[in-house]
C-alpha positions in Angstrom: -16.1 -37.2 -32.4 -12.6 -35.0 -32.3 -10.5 -34.7 -29.3 -11.8 -32.3 -26.5 -9.7 -28.8 -26.5 -6.5 -29.3 -24.4 -7.3 -26.7 -21.5 -4.4 -24.8 -19.5 -4.7 -24.8 -15.6 -4.0 -21.1 -14.3 -4.5 -19.6 -11.0 -7.4 -16.5 -11.1 -4.9 -14.0 -10.5 -3.0 -11.4 -12.6 -0.9 -14.0 -14.7 -4.0 -15.5 -16.3 -5.2 -12.2 -17.0 -5.3 -10.6 -20.5 -4.1 -7.4 -19.1 -0.7 -8.9 -17.7 2.4 -8.6 -19.2 5.3 -10.1 -17.7 8.6 -8.1 -16.9 10.8 -10.3 -14.3 11.0 -11.5 -11.1 11.6 -9.4 -7.7 11.8 -10.2 -4.1 8.8 -10.6 -2.5 8.5 -11.2 1.2 4.9 -12.9 0.5 6.1 -15.3 -2.1 3.8 -18.1 -2.1 5.9 -20.8 -3.7 7.1 -23.8 -1.8 10.2 -25.2 -1.4 11.6 -27.5 -4.1 12.7 -29.8 -1.7 12.7 -30.1 2.4 16.5 -29.1 2.3 15.8 -26.1 -0.2 15.7 -22.5 1.0 12.0 -21.0 0.8 11.9 -19.1 -2.5 11.6 -15.1 -2.2 11.2 -14.0 -5.9 7.5 -13.9 -7.2 7.2 -13.0 -11.0 5.9 -9.4 -11.7 4.4 -7.7 -14.4 2.5 -4.5 -15.6 -1.0 -4.3 -15.6 -2.5 -2.8 -18.9 -5.8 -2.1 -17.3 -4.5 -0.1 -14.3 -1.4 1.3 -15.5 0.3 -0.4 -12.5 3.1 -2.8 -11.7 1.6 -5.8 -10.3 2.9 -9.3 -8.8 1.8 -12.2 -11.1 0.1 -13.5 -8.0 -2.5 -10.9 -7.3 -6.3 -10.6 -7.7 -8.5 -8.2 -8.8 -12.0 -7.3 -9.7 -11.4 -6.5 -13.4 -9.5 -10.1 -14.1 -10.4 -10.8 -17.5 -8.8 -14.5 -18.4 -6.8 -15.9 -21.5 -9.2 -17.6 -23.9 -9.0 -21.6 -23.0 -7.7 -21.1 -19.4 -9.3 -23.0 -16.7 -9.2 -21.0 -13.7 -8.6 -21.9 -10.4 -9.4 -20.2 -7.4 -6.6 -18.9 -5.0 -6.1 -16.8 -1.8 -5.3 -13.1 -2.4 -1.8 -11.7 -1.0 -1.8 -10.0 2.0 -0.7 -6.8 -0.1 -0.1 -5.7 -3.6 2.8 -4.9 -5.6 1.4 -1.3 -6.1 -2.0 0.0 -4.5 -4.4 0.0 -7.5 -7.9 1.9 -7.5 -10.5 0.0 -8.8 -12.9 1.5 -11.2 -16.4 1.6 -9.9 -18.0 1.2 -13.4 
């Protein structure tokens, strides 16, 4: 018996999707990240990138119905953002 294939644990959001390409970090009033310590300021920047499927800029923490996870990633359900970086029209087909 061989060693089990290690799995990367990531949120079920754009950052773990095959269509997502990272571009940078931007100010975000809904930044979901917690402080590194009690005395540290609350983070205000969230990673963002481009969704190749929808052709739109998205925050890495967004969730859509077209999510296609990268192979060998164990997905963890997360709560969606109150609003997207850019409005996206989901495909109905």
